[in-house]
N, CA, C and O atoms as a GROMACS GRO file, in nm:
protein
  560
    1UNK      N    1   0.085  -0.118   0.000
    1UNK     CA    2   0.000   0.000   0.000
    1UNK      C    3   0.090   0.124   0.000
    1UNK      O    4   0.177   0.139   0.086
    2UNK      N    5   0.069   0.211  -0.096
    2UNK     CA    6   0.145   0.335  -0.104
    2UNK      C    7   0.070   0.442  -0.026
    2UNK      O    8  -0.051   0.462  -0.043
    3UNK      N    9   0.145   0.510   0.061
    3UNK     CA   10   0.089   0.615   0.147
    3UNK      C   11   0.153   0.747   0.108
    3UNK      O   12   0.273   0.755   0.086
    4UNK      N   13   0.071   0.849   0.102
    4UNK     CA   14   0.116   0.986   0.072
    4UNK      C   15   0.107   1.067   0.201
    4UNK      O   16   0.004   1.066   0.268
    5UNK      N   17   0.215   1.136   0.236
    5UNK     CA   18   0.213   1.227   0.350
    5UNK      C   19   0.220   1.370   0.300
    5UNK      O   20   0.296   1.402   0.208
    6UNK      N   21   0.139   1.455   0.361
    6UNK     CA   22   0.134   1.596   0.324
    6UNK      C   23   0.157   1.680   0.448
    6UNK      O   24   0.094   1.659   0.552
    7UNK      N   25   0.247   1.776   0.437
    7UNK     CA   26   0.275   1.871   0.545
    7UNK      C   27   0.232   2.009   0.495
    7UNK      O   28   0.310   2.078   0.430
    8UNK      N   29   0.107   2.048   0.526
    8UNK     CA   30   0.055   2.173   0.470
    8UNK      C   31   0.119   2.297   0.531
    8UNK      O   32   0.143   2.304   0.652
    9UNK      N   33   0.146   2.393   0.446
    9UNK     CA   34   0.196   2.522   0.489
    9UNK      C   35   0.122   2.631   0.413
    9UNK      O   36   0.039   2.602   0.327
   10UNK      N   37   0.152   2.755   0.444
   10UNK     CA   38   0.081   2.864   0.379
   10UNK      C   39   0.129   2.887   0.235
   10UNK      O   40   0.053   2.937   0.152
   11UNK      N   41   0.254   2.850   0.204
   11UNK     CA   42   0.308   2.870   0.070
   11UNK      C   43   0.328   2.741  -0.008
   11UNK      O   44   0.312   2.736  -0.130
   12UNK      N   45   0.365   2.635   0.064
   12UNK     CA   46   0.394   2.507   0.001
   12UNK      C   47   0.337   2.393   0.084
   12UNK      O   48   0.315   2.407   0.205
   13UNK      N   49   0.313   2.282   0.016
   13UNK     CA   50   0.272   2.159   0.083
   13UNK      C   51   0.388   2.061   0.066
   13UNK      O   52   0.424   2.025  -0.046
   14UNK      N   53   0.445   2.019   0.178
   14UNK     CA   54   0.550   1.917   0.173
   14UNK      C   55   0.488   1.784   0.136
   14UNK      O   56   0.377   1.752   0.177
   15UNK      N   57   0.562   1.706   0.056
   15UNK     CA   58   0.509   1.580   0.002
   15UNK      C   59   0.611   1.468   0.023
   15UNK      O   60   0.731   1.486   0.000
   16UNK      N   61   0.561   1.353   0.067
   16UNK     CA   62   0.645   1.233   0.075
   16UNK      C   63   0.558   1.112   0.040
   16UNK      O   64   0.438   1.111   0.066
   17UNK      N   65   0.621   1.012  -0.019
   17UNK     CA   66   0.553   0.888  -0.056
   17UNK      C   67   0.624   0.770   0.008
   17UNK      O   68   0.746   0.771   0.026
   18UNK      N   69   0.546   0.669   0.043
   18UNK     CA   70   0.606   0.546   0.095
   18UNK      C   71   0.634   0.452  -0.021
   18UNK      O   72   0.584   0.470  -0.132
   19UNK      N   73   0.715   0.352   0.007
   19UNK     CA   74   0.731   0.242  -0.088
   19UNK      C   75   0.606   0.154  -0.076
   19UNK      O   76   0.532   0.168   0.021
   20UNK      N   77   0.580   0.064  -0.172
   20UNK     CA   78   0.459  -0.018  -0.166
   20UNK      C   79   0.450  -0.104  -0.039
   20UNK      O   80   0.340  -0.133   0.008
   21UNK      N   81   0.565  -0.143   0.017
   21UNK     CA   82   0.564  -0.224   0.138
   21UNK      C   83   0.543  -0.145   0.265
   21UNK      O   84   0.526  -0.204   0.372
   22UNK      N   85   0.543  -0.013   0.255
   22UNK     CA   86   0.521   0.071   0.372
   22UNK      C   87   0.637   0.072   0.470
   22UNK      O   88   0.616   0.084   0.591
   23UNK      N   89   0.759   0.059   0.418
   23UNK     CA   90   0.876   0.057   0.505
   23UNK      C   91   0.956   0.187   0.502
   23UNK      O   92   1.021   0.222   0.600
   24UNK      N   93   0.951   0.257   0.390
   24UNK     CA   94   1.035   0.374   0.372
   24UNK      C   95   0.954   0.494   0.326
   24UNK      O   96   0.850   0.480   0.262
   25UNK      N   97   1.004   0.613   0.359
   25UNK     CA   98   0.941   0.739   0.316
   25UNK      C   99   1.040   0.814   0.227
   25UNK      O  100   1.158   0.828   0.261
   26UNK      N  101   0.990   0.861   0.114
   26UNK     CA  102   1.074   0.932   0.018
   26UNK      C  103   1.018   1.072  -0.006
   26UNK      O  104   0.905   1.086  -0.053
   27UNK      N  105   1.097   1.176   0.025
   27UNK     CA  106   1.050   1.313  -0.003
   27UNK      C  107   1.030   1.332  -0.153
   27UNK      O  108   1.104   1.278  -0.234
   28UNK      N  109   0.929   1.410  -0.187
   28UNK     CA  110   0.897   1.444  -0.326
   28UNK      C  111   0.902   1.596  -0.338
   28UNK      O  112   0.905   1.666  -0.237
   29UNK      N  113   0.903   1.649  -0.459
   29UNK     CA  114   0.900   1.795  -0.473
   29UNK      C  115   0.774   1.852  -0.406
   29UNK      O  116   0.665   1.796  -0.418
   30UNK      N  117   0.790   1.964  -0.335
   30UNK     CA  118   0.673   2.024  -0.271
   30UNK      C  119   0.577   2.080  -0.375
   30UNK      O  120   0.615   2.106  -0.489
   31UNK      N  121   0.453   2.098  -0.334
   31UNK     CA  122   0.350   2.154  -0.421
   31UNK      C  123   0.321   2.296  -0.374
   31UNK      O  124   0.294   2.318  -0.256
   32UNK      N  125   0.328   2.390  -0.466
   32UNK     CA  126   0.301   2.530  -0.432
   32UNK      C  127   0.152   2.548  -0.406
   32UNK      O  128   0.068   2.499  -0.482
   33UNK      N  129   0.119   2.619  -0.298
   33UNK     CA  130  -0.020   2.650  -0.268
   33UNK      C  131  -0.066   2.761  -0.360
   33UNK      O  132   0.004   2.861  -0.378
   34UNK      N  133  -0.184   2.743  -0.420
   34UNK     CA  134  -0.237   2.842  -0.513
   34UNK      C  135  -0.360   2.908  -0.454
   34UNK      O  136  -0.421   2.857  -0.360
   35UNK      N  137  -0.396   3.021  -0.510
   35UNK     CA  138  -0.514   3.095  -0.462
   35UNK      C  139  -0.641   3.015  -0.482
   35UNK      O  140  -0.731   3.019  -0.398
   36UNK      N  141  -0.650   2.942  -0.591
   36UNK     CA  142  -0.767   2.857  -0.616
   36UNK      C  143  -0.743   2.719  -0.558
   36UNK      O  144  -0.683   2.704  -0.452
   37UNK      N  145  -0.789   2.619  -0.628
   37UNK     CA  146  -0.770   2.481  -0.583
   37UNK      C  147  -0.667   2.407  -0.668
   37UNK      O  148  -0.670   2.284  -0.674
   38UNK      N  149  -0.577   2.481  -0.732
   38UNK     CA  150  -0.476   2.418  -0.817
   38UNK      C  151  -0.389   2.320  -0.742
   38UNK      O  152  -0.352   2.216  -0.796
   39UNK      N  153  -0.356   2.351  -0.618
   39UNK     CA  154  -0.272   2.260  -0.541
   39UNK      C  155  -0.348   2.132  -0.507
   39UNK      O  156  -0.288   2.025  -0.498
   40UNK      N  157  -0.479   2.141  -0.487
   40UNK     CA  158  -0.559   2.021  -0.462
   40UNK      C  159  -0.566   1.934  -0.588
   40UNK      O  160  -0.563   1.812  -0.580
   41UNK      N  161  -0.576   1.998  -0.703
   41UNK     CA  162  -0.576   1.923  -0.830
   41UNK      C  163  -0.441   1.854  -0.850
   41UNK      O  164  -0.437   1.741  -0.897
   42UNK      N  165  -0.332   1.921  -0.815
   42UNK     CA  166  -0.199   1.862  -0.826
   42UNK      C  167  -0.186   1.741  -0.733
   42UNK      O  168  -0.126   1.640  -0.770
   43UNK      N  169  -0.240   1.752  -0.613
   43UNK     CA  170  -0.238   1.640  -0.519
   43UNK      C  171  -0.321   1.524  -0.574
   43UNK      O  172  -0.279   1.409  -0.567
   44UNK      N  173  -0.438   1.554  -0.629
   44UNK     CA  174  -0.524   1.450  -0.686
   44UNK      C  175  -0.454   1.379  -0.802
   44UNK      O  176  -0.465   1.257  -0.816
   45UNK      N  177  -0.382   1.454  -0.886
   45UNK     CA  178  -0.307   1.393  -0.997
   45UNK      C  179  -0.198   1.300  -0.944
   45UNK      O  180  -0.179   1.189  -0.995
   46UNK      N  181  -0.127   1.346  -0.842
   46UNK     CA  182  -0.021   1.265  -0.782
   46UNK      C  183  -0.079   1.135  -0.724
   46UNK      O  184  -0.021   1.028  -0.741
   47UNK      N  185  -0.191   1.146  -0.657
   47UNK     CA  186  -0.257   1.028  -0.598
   47UNK      C  187  -0.293   0.928  -0.708
   47UNK      O  188  -0.272   0.808  -0.692
   48UNK      N  189  -0.348   0.976  -0.818
   48UNK     CA  190  -0.386   0.888  -0.928
   48UNK      C  191  -0.263   0.827  -0.996
   48UNK      O  192  -0.259   0.707  -1.021
   49UNK      N  193  -0.162   0.910  -1.025
   49UNK     CA  194  -0.042   0.863  -1.094
   49UNK      C  195   0.034   0.759  -1.014
   49UNK      O  196   0.084   0.661  -1.070
   50UNK      N  197   0.044   0.779  -0.883
   50UNK     CA  198   0.125   0.690  -0.798
   50UNK      C  199   0.043   0.583  -0.729
   50UNK      O  200   0.096   0.506  -0.649
   51UNK      N  201  -0.085   0.577  -0.760
   51UNK     CA  202  -0.176   0.476  -0.705
   51UNK      C  203  -0.174   0.476  -0.552
   51UNK      O  204  -0.162   0.371  -0.488
   52UNK      N  205  -0.186   0.595  -0.495
   52UNK     CA  206  -0.187   0.613  -0.350
   52UNK      C  207  -0.318   0.558  -0.294
   52UNK      O  208  -0.426   0.585  -0.348
   53UNK      N  209  -0.308   0.483  -0.186
   53UNK     CA  210  -0.428   0.426  -0.124
   53UNK      C  211  -0.470   0.500   0.002
   53UNK      O  212  -0.588   0.499   0.039
   54UNK      N  213  -0.376   0.565   0.069
   54UNK     CA  214  -0.406   0.635   0.194
   54UNK      C  215  -0.322   0.762   0.200
   54UNK      O  216  -0.212   0.768   0.147
   55UNK      N  217  -0.378   0.865   0.266
   55UNK     CA  218  -0.310   0.994   0.278
   55UNK      C  219  -0.302   1.030   0.426
   55UNK      O  220  -0.398   1.014   0.501
   56UNK      N  221  -0.185   1.079   0.466
   56UNK     CA  222  -0.164   1.125   0.602
   56UNK      C  223  -0.132   1.274   0.595
   56UNK      O  224  -0.045   1.316   0.519
   57UNK      N  225  -0.203   1.353   0.674
   57UNK     CA  226  -0.180   1.498   0.680
   57UNK      C  227  -0.130   1.534   0.818
   57UNK      O  228  -0.184   1.489   0.919
   58UNK      N  229  -0.025   1.614   0.823
   58UNK     CA  230   0.032   1.656   0.949
   58UNK      C  231  -0.062   1.747   1.026
   58UNK      O  232  -0.117   1.842   0.972
   59UNK      N  233  -0.080   1.716   1.154
   59UNK     CA  234  -0.165   1.794   1.244
   59UNK      C  235  -0.076   1.861   1.347
   59UNK      O  236  -0.023   1.793   1.435
   60UNK      N  237  -0.058   1.993   1.338
   60UNK     CA  238   0.029   2.063   1.432
   60UNK      C  239  -0.040   2.086   1.568
   60UNK      O  240  -0.124   2.175   1.582
   61UNK      N  241  -0.003   2.004   1.663
   61UNK     CA  242  -0.058   2.015   1.798
   61UNK      C  243   0.044   2.087   1.884
   61UNK      O  244   0.164   2.061   1.874
   62UNK      N  245  -0.002   2.177   1.967
   62UNK     CA  246   0.086   2.253   2.054
   62UNK      C  247   0.152   2.166   2.160
   62UNK      O  248   0.108   2.054   2.186
   63UNK      N  249   0.256   2.218   2.221
   63UNK     CA  250   0.326   2.145   2.326
   63UNK      C  251   0.234   2.111   2.443
   63UNK      O  252   0.256   2.014   2.514
   64UNK      N  253   0.132   2.193   2.461
   64UNK     CA  254   0.038   2.168   2.569
   64UNK      C  255  -0.073   2.070   2.529
   64UNK      O  256  -0.163   2.042   2.608
   65UNK      N  257  -0.064   2.018   2.407
   65UNK     CA  258  -0.162   1.921   2.360
   65UNK      C  259  -0.286   1.982   2.299
   65UNK      O  260  -0.376   1.910   2.258
   66UNK      N  261  -0.291   2.112   2.292
   66UNK     CA  262  -0.408   2.180   2.236
   66UNK      C  263  -0.389   2.208   2.088
   66UNK      O  264  -0.278   2.216   2.036
   67UNK      N  265  -0.503   2.222   2.022
   67UNK     CA  266  -0.502   2.256   1.881
   67UNK      C  267  -0.529   2.406   1.865
   67UNK      O  268  -0.625   2.459   1.920
   68UNK      N  269  -0.443   2.471   1.791
   68UNK     CA  270  -0.459   2.613   1.764
   68UNK      C  271  -0.510   2.637   1.623
   68UNK      O  272  -0.563   2.546   1.560
   69UNK      N  273  -0.494   2.758   1.574
   69UNK     CA  274  -0.541   2.792   1.439
   69UNK      C  275  -0.475   2.708   1.329
   69UNK      O  276  -0.540   2.675   1.230
   70UNK      N  277  -0.348   2.674   1.344
   70UNK     CA  278  -0.280   2.594   1.242
   70UNK      C  279  -0.341   2.454   1.234
   70UNK      O  280  -0.352   2.397   1.126
   71UNK      N  281  -0.379   2.399   1.348
   71UNK     CA  282  -0.442   2.266   1.349
   71UNK      C  283  -0.579   2.271   1.283
   71UNK      O  284  -0.617   2.179   1.210
   72UNK      N  285  -0.653   2.377   1.309
   72UNK     CA  286  -0.784   2.391   1.245
   72UNK      C  287  -0.769   2.402   1.094
   72UNK      O  288  -0.848   2.347   1.018
   73UNK      N  289  -0.667   2.474   1.051
   73UNK     CA  290  -0.639   2.488   0.908
   73UNK      C  291  -0.600   2.352   0.848
   73UNK      O  292  -0.642   2.319   0.737
   74UNK      N  293  -0.521   2.274   0.921
   74UNK     CA  294  -0.481   2.141   0.874
   74UNK      C  295  -0.603   2.050   0.862
   74UNK      O  296  -0.611   1.970   0.768
   75UNK      N  297  -0.697   2.061   0.954
   75UNK     CA  298  -0.819   1.979   0.947
   75UNK      C  299  -0.901   2.016   0.823
   75UNK      O  300  -0.955   1.929   0.755
   76UNK      N  301  -0.912   2.147   0.794
   76UNK     CA  302  -0.984   2.190   0.674
   76UNK      C  303  -0.913   2.140   0.548
   76UNK      O  304  -0.977   2.093   0.454
   77UNK      N  305  -0.781   2.150   0.548
   77UNK     CA  306  -0.701   2.103   0.434
   77UNK      C  307  -0.722   1.953   0.414
   77UNK      O  308  -0.741   1.908   0.301
   78UNK      N  309  -0.717   1.875   0.522
   78UNK     CA  310  -0.736   1.729   0.513
   78UNK      C  311  -0.872   1.695   0.454
   78UNK      O  312  -0.883   1.605   0.370
   79UNK      N  313  -0.976   1.766   0.496
   79UNK     CA  314  -1.110   1.741   0.442
   79UNK      C  315  -1.115   1.774   0.293
   79UNK      O  316  -1.178   1.702   0.216
   80UNK      N  317  -1.049   1.883   0.253
   80UNK     CA  318  -1.047   1.921   0.111
   80UNK      C  319  -0.970   1.818   0.029
   80UNK      O  320  -1.009   1.787  -0.084
   81UNK      N  321  -0.861   1.766   0.082
   81UNK     CA  322  -0.783   1.664   0.012
   81UNK      C  323  -0.865   1.536  -0.004
   81UNK      O  324  -0.864   1.473  -0.109
   82UNK      N  325  -0.937   1.499   0.100
   82UNK     CA  326  -1.020   1.379   0.093
   82UNK      C  327  -1.128   1.394  -0.015
   82UNK      O  328  -1.154   1.300  -0.090
   83UNK      N  329  -1.190   1.513  -0.022
   83UNK     CA  330  -1.291   1.538  -0.126
   83UNK      C  331  -1.228   1.535  -0.265
   83UNK      O  332  -1.287   1.480  -0.358
   84UNK      N  333  -1.110   1.594  -0.279
   84UNK     CA  334  -1.045   1.605  -0.409
   84UNK      C  335  -0.992   1.471  -0.460
   84UNK      O  336  -0.986   1.449  -0.581
   85UNK      N  337  -0.953   1.382  -0.370
   85UNK     CA  338  -0.888   1.258  -0.411
   85UNK      C  339  -0.977   1.134  -0.398
   85UNK      O  340  -0.955   1.035  -0.467
   86UNK      N  341  -1.076   1.140  -0.310
   86UNK     CA  342  -1.159   1.023  -0.285
   86UNK      C  343  -1.087   0.915  -0.205
   86UNK      O  344  -1.136   0.803  -0.196
   87UNK      N  345  -0.972   0.948  -0.146
   87UNK     CA  346  -0.896   0.854  -0.066
   87UNK      C  347  -0.912   0.888   0.082
   87UNK      O  348  -0.935   1.003   0.118
   88UNK      N  349  -0.898   0.787   0.168
   88UNK     CA  350  -0.906   0.816   0.311
   88UNK      C  351  -0.788   0.902   0.356
   88UNK      O  352  -0.674   0.879   0.315
   89UNK      N  353  -0.817   0.999   0.440
   89UNK     CA  354  -0.715   1.090   0.493
   89UNK      C  355  -0.714   1.078   0.644
   89UNK      O  356  -0.819   1.083   0.709
   90UNK      N  357  -0.596   1.062   0.698
   90UNK     CA  358  -0.579   1.053   0.841
   90UNK      C  359  -0.489   1.168   0.887
   90UNK      O  360  -0.388   1.198   0.824
   91UNK      N  361  -0.528   1.232   0.996
   91UNK     CA  362  -0.444   1.335   1.056
   91UNK      C  363  -0.350   1.269   1.155
   91UNK      O  364  -0.389   1.177   1.227
   92UNK      N  365  -0.224   1.318   1.160
   92UNK     CA  366  -0.125   1.258   1.248
   92UNK      C  367  -0.039   1.368   1.308
   92UNK      O  368   0.004   1.460   1.238
   93UNK      N  369  -0.015   1.358   1.436
   93UNK     CA  370   0.064   1.459   1.510
   93UNK      C  371   0.198   1.480   1.442
   93UNK      O  372   0.275   1.386   1.421
   94UNK      N  373   0.226   1.604   1.408
   94UNK     CA  374   0.349   1.636   1.338
   94UNK      C  375   0.440   1.729   1.417
   94UNK      O  376   0.523   1.799   1.360
   95UNK      N  377   0.424   1.729   1.549
   95UNK     CA  378   0.509   1.816   1.631
   95UNK      C  379   0.656   1.793   1.599
   95UNK      O  380   0.703   1.679   1.592
   96UNK      N  381   0.726   1.901   1.581
   96UNK     CA  382   0.872   1.904   1.562
   96UNK      C  383   0.924   1.854   1.429
   96UNK      O  384   1.045   1.854   1.408
   97UNK      N  385   0.838   1.811   1.336
   97UNK     CA  386   0.891   1.758   1.210
   97UNK      C  387   0.964   1.866   1.131
   97UNK      O  388   1.071   1.840   1.076
   98UNK      N  389   0.907   1.986   1.123
   98UNK     CA  390   0.973   2.093   1.047
   98UNK      C  391   1.102   2.135   1.116
   98UNK      O  392   1.203   2.157   1.049
   99UNK      N  393   1.100   2.146   1.248
   99UNK     CA  394   1.220   2.182   1.322
   99UNK      C  395   1.329   2.077   1.302
   99UNK      O  396   1.445   2.111   1.279
  100UNK      N  397   1.292   1.951   1.310
  100UNK     CA  398   1.388   1.843   1.291
  100UNK      C  399   1.441   1.843   1.149
  100UNK      O  400   1.560   1.822   1.128
  101UNK      N  401   1.355   1.867   1.051
  101UNK     CA  402   1.400   1.872   0.912
  101UNK      C  403   1.500   1.985   0.891
  101UNK      O  404   1.601   1.967   0.823
  102UNK      N  405   1.473   2.103   0.951
  102UNK     CA  406   1.568   2.215   0.942
  102UNK      C  407   1.702   2.175   1.002
  102UNK      O  408   1.807   2.198   0.941
  103UNK      N  409   1.700   2.116   1.119
  103UNK     CA  410   1.824   2.077   1.187
  103UNK      C  411   1.904   1.978   1.104
  103UNK      O  412   2.026   1.989   1.093
  104UNK      N  413   1.836   1.879   1.047
  104UNK     CA  414   1.906   1.779   0.967
  104UNK      C  415   1.969   1.842   0.842
  104UNK      O  416   2.079   1.804   0.803
  105UNK      N  417   1.900   1.937   0.781
  105UNK     CA  418   1.955   2.001   0.662
  105UNK      C  419   2.073   2.092   0.696
  105UNK      O  420   2.170   2.100   0.621
  106UNK      N  421   2.064   2.160   0.809
  106UNK     CA  422   2.176   2.244   0.853
  106UNK      C  423   2.296   2.156   0.883
  106UNK      O  424   2.409   2.187   0.845
  107UNK      N  425   2.272   2.045   0.952
  107UNK     CA  426   2.381   1.952   0.985
  107UNK      C  427   2.445   1.895   0.858
  107UNK      O  428   2.564   1.867   0.856
  108UNK      N  429   2.366   1.879   0.754
  108UNK     CA  430   2.418   1.828   0.627
  108UNK      C  431   2.486   1.936   0.544
  108UNK      O  432   2.539   1.908   0.437
  109UNK      N  433   2.483   2.060   0.593
  109UNK     CA  434   2.551   2.168   0.524
  109UNK      C  435   2.471   2.235   0.414
  109UNK      O  436   2.529   2.306   0.331
  110UNK      N  437   2.341   2.215   0.410
  110UNK     CA  438   2.259   2.278   0.305
  110UNK      C  439   2.242   2.426   0.335
  110UNK      O  440   2.208   2.464   0.447
  111UNK      N  441   2.264   2.507   0.235
  111UNK     CA  442   2.249   2.652   0.248
  111UNK      C  443   2.102   2.688   0.262
  111UNK      O  444   2.014   2.615   0.216
  112UNK      N  445   2.076   2.801   0.327
  112UNK     CA  446   1.939   2.846   0.353
  112UNK      C  447   1.854   2.850   0.227
  112UNK      O  448   1.740   2.802   0.229
  113UNK      N  449   1.906   2.904   0.118
  113UNK     CA  450   1.826   2.916  -0.005
  113UNK      C  451   1.793   2.779  -0.064
  113UNK      O  452   1.693   2.766  -0.135
  114UNK      N  453   1.874   2.677  -0.036
  114UNK     CA  454   1.847   2.543  -0.088
  114UNK      C  455   1.757   2.462   0.006
  114UNK      O  456   1.704   2.358  -0.032
  115UNK      N  457   1.739   2.513   0.128
  115UNK     CA  458   1.652   2.444   0.224
  115UNK      C  459   1.507   2.485   0.208
  115UNK      O  460   1.418   2.409   0.247
  116UNK      N  461   1.481   2.601   0.152
  116UNK     CA  462   1.348   2.661   0.150
  116UNK      C  463   1.238   2.563   0.111
  116UNK      O  464   1.146   2.541   0.191
  117UNK      N  465   1.241   2.505  -0.005
  117UNK     CA  466   1.136   2.413  -0.048
  117UNK      C  467   1.159   2.272   0.002
  117UNK      O  468   1.064   2.198   0.029
  118UNK      N  469   1.287   2.235   0.013
  118UNK     CA  470   1.318   2.097   0.051
  118UNK      C  471   1.276   2.065   0.193
  118UNK      O  472   1.241   1.951   0.223
  119UNK      N  473   1.278   2.163   0.282
  119UNK     CA  474   1.244   2.136   0.422
  119UNK      C  475   1.098   2.093   0.436
  119UNK      O  476   1.066   2.014   0.525
  120UNK      N  477   1.010   2.142   0.351
  120UNK     CA  478   0.869   2.105   0.358
  120UNK      C  479   0.850   1.956   0.330
  120UNK      O  480   0.777   1.887   0.400
  121UNK      N  481   0.918   1.908   0.227
  121UNK     CA  482   0.906   1.767   0.192
  121UNK      C  483   0.986   1.678   0.287
  121UNK      O  484   0.948   1.564   0.311
  122UNK      N  485   1.096   1.730   0.341
  122UNK     CA  486   1.171   1.655   0.442
  122UNK      C  487   1.084   1.637   0.566
  122UNK      O  488   1.085   1.531   0.628
  123UNK      N  489   1.010   1.741   0.603
  123UNK     CA  490   0.918   1.731   0.717
  123UNK      C  491   0.808   1.630   0.688
  123UNK      O  492   0.768   1.555   0.777
  124UNK      N  493   0.757   1.628   0.564
  124UNK     CA  494   0.655   1.530   0.526
  124UNK      C  495   0.711   1.389   0.535
  124UNK      O  496   0.641   1.297   0.577
  125UNK      N  497   0.838   1.370   0.496
  125UNK     CA  498   0.901   1.238   0.506
  125UNK      C  499   0.915   1.196   0.652
  125UNK      O  500   0.891   1.080   0.685
  126UNK      N  501   0.953   1.288   0.739
  126UNK     CA  502   0.962   1.256   0.882
  126UNK      C  503   0.824   1.220   0.938
  126UNK      O  504   0.812   1.127   1.017
  127UNK      N  505   0.723   1.293   0.896
  127UNK     CA  506   0.586   1.263   0.937
  127UNK      C  507   0.547   1.122   0.893
  127UNK      O  508   0.493   1.045   0.972
  128UNK      N  509   0.576   1.089   0.768
  128UNK     CA  510   0.541   0.959   0.714
  128UNK      C  511   0.619   0.847   0.785
  128UNK      O  512   0.562   0.742   0.816
  129UNK      N  513   0.747   0.870   0.812
  129UNK     CA  514   0.826   0.771   0.884
  129UNK      C  515   0.765   0.743   1.021
  129UNK      O  516   0.756   0.628   1.064
  130UNK      N  517   0.723   0.849   1.090
  130UNK     CA  518   0.661   0.833   1.222
  130UNK      C  519   0.530   0.756   1.211
  130UNK      O  520   0.501   0.668   1.291
  131UNK      N  521   0.450   0.791   1.110
  131UNK     CA  522   0.322   0.723   1.091
  131UNK      C  523   0.343   0.576   1.059
  131UNK      O  524   0.274   0.490   1.114
  132UNK      N  525   0.437   0.546   0.971
  132UNK     CA  526   0.466   0.407   0.935
  132UNK      C  527   0.515   0.329   1.056
  132UNK      O  528   0.473   0.215   1.078
  133UNK      N  529   0.604   0.388   1.135
  133UNK     CA  530   0.657   0.321   1.254
  133UNK      C  531   0.546   0.293   1.355
  133UNK      O  532   0.547   0.188   1.420
  134UNK      N  533   0.451   0.384   1.368
  134UNK     CA  534   0.340   0.366   1.463
  134UNK      C  535   0.249   0.252   1.419
  134UNK      O  536   0.177   0.197   1.502
  135UNK      N  537   0.249   0.216   1.292
  135UNK     CA  538   0.161   0.112   1.241
  135UNK      C  539   0.226  -0.026   1.238
  135UNK      O  540   0.157  -0.126   1.219
  136UNK      N  541   0.356  -0.031   1.258
  136UNK     CA  542   0.424  -0.161   1.254
  136UNK      C  543   0.384  -0.244   1.374
  136UNK      O  544   0.375  -0.194   1.487
  137UNK      N  545   0.361  -0.370   1.349
  137UNK     CA  546   0.328  -0.459   1.458
  137UNK      C  547   0.454  -0.491   1.537
  137UNK      O  548   0.562  -0.506   1.479
  138UNK      N  549   0.441  -0.501   1.669
  138UNK     CA  550   0.560  -0.537   1.748
  138UNK      C  551   0.605  -0.679   1.715
  138UNK      O  552   0.525  -0.770   1.693
  139UNK      N  553   0.736  -0.696   1.712
  139UNK     CA  554   0.790  -0.828   1.683
  139UNK      C  555   0.814  -0.903   1.813
  139UNK      O  556   0.862  -0.844   1.910
  140UNK      N  557   0.780  -1.035   1.817
  140UNK     CA  558   0.798  -1.113   1.941
  140UNK      C  559   0.942  -1.134   1.977
  140UNK      O  560   0.972  -1.197   2.078
   0.00000   0.00000   0.00000
């Protein structure tokens, strides 16, 4: 089953795809957010082209466990993606994914201008890795 992870932002949506076995997450080029629904159409095309069966959207929950305006926006985005793609969408806690993605890129020596778009999809890959790990059955 191929899973698509989306990390919504105000300018770009970070994108990552799993392998068919659900073991690995691969960052994809981010999708630019448009004034209309162009970004939703781009997501729907990606879902159809890559035969995605499930979608995970990052839910930014505060350190205190509460949902703020960004979480409400993520919930609206998830509902719109589900309508646009016809695939099940699950929200998953994405605390610290963007921060961790920034840190990993800085540690790797990536310059600020080269991190701009890549960090969104790196955060989506971290989100997907966490989601995949949470679904693995414990081994005896």
